[in-house]
N, C-alpha and C positions, 0 to 999 in steps of 0.2 A: 709420620709422613702420610699424606693423603694417597689413597689408592683408587684406581678406576677399573671397572670390569667391562665386559662386552655387551652390557645391556643397551639396547637401542631405544632410548627414551624419546618421548615426543620432542623434547628440546633438541636433542642431538639430531634426530631425523630432520627437524625443521632447518637446522643449520646447514644441511647438505642441499637444501632447496634454494638458499639465498645465493644470488649471483655474486661472484667475486669482483665484478666490474660494474662501475656506475655507467649510466648512459653517456656521460662526458668521456670517460675512459674509452668506451667502445667507439665513440665517434672519432677519437684521436688515433685509433689503430689503423694500420694499413688494411686494405681490403681482405687480403689473405688471412691475416690474424683474426680480424673481426668475424669472418665467415667460419673459421675454425671454432671460435668461442661460441658462436650462435649454434653451430652443429652440436657441440658438447652440451649446451644448455638444453637443446631439444631432446637429445638422447637421455639426459638426466630426468627430464620431465616425464618421459614415457617408461623409464626404467628406474623407479625409485630405489633408494637404498633399503635393503631388507635385513641386512646383518652387518655388524662391524666386528673386527678383530683387532685388538690393541697389541702393539709390540711389547714383548717382555724385556725388561731391563733389570739391571742390578737393583735389588730391593723389592722386586716383585714377590708376591706371596703365593703359597700353595694352600690347598684345601686342608692339609694335615699340619699346618703351622710352620712350614719351611720358608726360608727366605733365599731368593736367588742371589748367589755370590757375585761380587765385583771381580770379573776376570782380569781387568786391566787397571790396577790402582794408579798407574802412571797416566796422568791426564793427556799425554801426547800419544798414547797407544790406543788402537781400536776406534770403533765408531761410537761417539758419545752423543748424548742428548742432554739438554738442559731442562731440569724439572721446574715446576712452578715456583719452588722455593729458591731457585738459583743454583742448586747443586747440579754438578755434571756427573752422569752415570753412564756406564757402558750398555749398549744394546747387546743382547746375548743370543747365542746360537745353540743348536743341538750340541750336546757334549758339555755344555756349561753345567756347573754344579749348584746344588741347593743344600743349605745347611739347616738342620733342625735344632730346636732348643737343647736337645740332649747331646748335640755334637755329631750325630750321624749325618751322612751325606747321601744324596741321590744325584742322578745325572738326567738331564733333559734329553728325551729320545725322539720327540716329534717336533716338526717345524714347518715352515712354508718357504718354498723357493730354495735356490742354491746360489750363493753369491761367491763369485770367483775370489773377491778380496778376503773372504772367510774360508778359503781352501775348499770351496764347494759345499760348505755347510749352509743350512737354511736358518732363517731368523726364527727365534722362539717367539711364541705368541701366548696371550692369555688363552688357555685351552690346550697348551702343549702338555704332553704326558711325560712322566718321569719313569725311570727304570724300576721304581718301587711301587708303581701303580697310582701314585699321587698325580695331581694336576695343578697347573698354575691357574689361579683364580682372579688375580688382580695385578696391576702394575702402577707404579707411581708416575708413569709417563702418560699425560693426557693427550699429547699431540700426534703420536705415531699410530695412525689408525688406517687399517685396510678395510675397504668397503666391498660388500657384495650387493649387486644390483639385481632387481627382478629380471628374469630370463637369462642371466649369466650363469655359466657353469663354473665350478671350482677347478683350478688347475690340478693335474694329477699328483703334484708334489705338495699339496696343501695338507698340513698336519699329518703327514705320513710318518710312520715310525722308521727310524734309521738305526742300523746297528752301530753302536759307539764302542770303539776299542778301549 
């Protein structure tokens, strides 16, 4: 399964600079929507993306060879994303487990944000720490990316370590 990391390559950086809307689409928007898009484009122009963080999902890998477990094998449970290969996997939070080739397990202890639908737990990212000192280094999900722009500060709950029962 193909894996992605947090490297901000020139190609990825350039993709954030491309407008999502054509001139025709902009012209067909109402004035309020068009103005909002223009303001967002101006902001992006003067605040380029300087870092990305990808969401960890089941199948993400760790530095020491662990694999993030699928917490919700039932496709109707939890928040799922579809990978490039068509497979559906769960997004994971702090408290999710990682299994190593020898069968040992570790728990994800750092995350970003706190989502009410996940009982106040934060989403795990590439870069999240585990209780055994390991770290998530890649994810099979290309699309779930959080950006950091120049002059922006990180939220207080970004990749903070939480105590997991």
